[in-house]
C-alpha distance (Angstrom), angle and dihedral (degrees) to the residues before:
residue distance angle dihedral
M1 . . .
A2 3.78 . .
R3 3.80 117.7 .
H4 3.80 123.4 -139.2
V5 3.82 91.5 -140.0
K6 3.80 133.8 45.7
H7 3.80 138.4 -167.8
G8 3.81 108.4 -71.2
D9 3.83 96.9 24.3
S10 3.78 119.6 136.0
V11 3.81 106.7 -124.6
I12 3.79 139.9 176.4
I13 3.80 122.7 -137.3
T14 3.82 109.1 -120.5
S15 3.81 100.8 -171.6
G16 3.78 141.4 15.5
N17 3.80 133.7 47.3
D18 3.83 92.6 -43.3
R19 3.81 95.4 49.7
G20 3.81 112.6 156.8
V21 3.81 95.3 19.6
V22 3.81 115.8 131.8
G23 3.81 119.2 -145.6
Q24 3.78 144.3 149.2
I25 3.79 122.7 -99.7
L26 3.80 111.6 -113.6
E27 3.80 98.1 178.7
V28 3.81 140.1 5.7
N29 3.80 119.1 -154.1
P30 3.83 107.9 -164.4
S31 3.82 95.3 -178.2
D32 3.80 93.0 70.4
D33 3.85 99.3 17.4
T34 3.80 96.4 -115.1
V35 3.79 135.4 133.9
I36 3.79 133.6 -161.1
V37 3.80 113.3 -137.5
K38 3.80 122.0 -163.5
G39 3.82 111.3 -105.3
V40 3.81 95.3 2.3
N41 3.83 130.8 111.6
I42 3.81 93.0 7.6
R43 3.80 115.6 -175.1
T44 3.80 130.0 -172.2
K45 3.79 124.5 -133.7
H46 3.79 123.8 -167.3
V47 3.80 109.8 -140.0
K48 3.79 124.8 -160.3
P49 3.80 118.3 -133.7
T50 3.82 113.0 -88.8
Q51 3.78 135.3 172.8
Q52 3.82 91.0 -95.1
Q53 3.82 92.6 45.3
P54 3.83 106.7 27.6
Q55 3.80 94.4 176.7
G56 3.81 97.1 49.8
G57 3.79 110.4 -165.1
I58 3.76 141.9 151.8
I59 3.82 121.1 -44.4
R60 3.81 120.4 -159.7
K61 3.80 117.0 -162.7
E62 3.78 141.2 158.8
M63 3.79 115.0 -100.5
P64 3.81 126.0 -154.8
I65 3.78 123.6 -90.4
H66 3.79 127.2 -165.9
I67 3.79 116.0 -86.3
S68 3.82 91.6 -127.0
N69 3.82 89.8 65.4
V70 3.82 94.6 64.2
S71 3.80 132.2 68.0
P72 3.81 131.5 -176.3
V73 3.80 114.2 -98.8
V74 3.80 118.3 -119.2
D75 3.82 116.1 176.4
G76 3.81 90.2 -18.1
K77 3.81 94.1 -54.9
P78 3.82 132.3 96.7
S79 3.79 117.4 -100.7
R80 3.77 135.5 -167.5
V81 3.80 118.2 -126.1
R82 3.78 130.5 -125.0
F83 3.81 123.5 -166.6
E84 3.80 116.6 -137.9
T85 3.78 132.4 179.9
K86 3.80 117.9 -132.6
K87 3.80 124.9 -141.9
D88 3.82 90.6 -98.8
G89 3.82 90.5 56.7
S90 3.79 97.7 -105.9
K91 3.79 118.4 136.0
V92 3.81 117.9 -132.1
R93 3.79 135.9 -175.7
V94 3.80 114.1 -120.5
S95 3.80 126.5 -167.3
V96 3.80 113.0 -121.8
R97 3.82 90.8 -152.8
D98 3.81 97.3 63.0
G99 3.82 105.2 2.9
K100 3.81 94.2 -120.8
E101 3.77 126.5 132.6
L102 3.82 115.7 -97.8
H103 3.79 115.2 -125.4
T104 3.75 125.5 -160.1
L105 3.79 120.2 -130.0
R106 3.79 99.7 -138.0
G107 3.76 116.6 -154.9
P108 3.77 134.4 163.8
R109 3.77 112.7 -59.3
N110 3.78 117.7 -127.0
């Protein structure tokens, strides 16, 4: 099934504690329909000292949120996505808000 967002997309959070926050997608997990967005849904974990990490400490990291709670950003506002087929047979994502093709900002994957 086609997803309305991809790795590297700029998205806005549409529901939850971080509603209205804009961030970039770091990872998409299609098996459980979740995404990890940079700077959103950050949780802290207290880690005991181990041999690998002798000091222990507090780790802050982004946790997944459901894919239905994010939408691509177009002109600072959330937009739905339509899939269209071009003449050459390629399938593209098109913003419903302005009718333009959505492009992914590809960066290095972590």
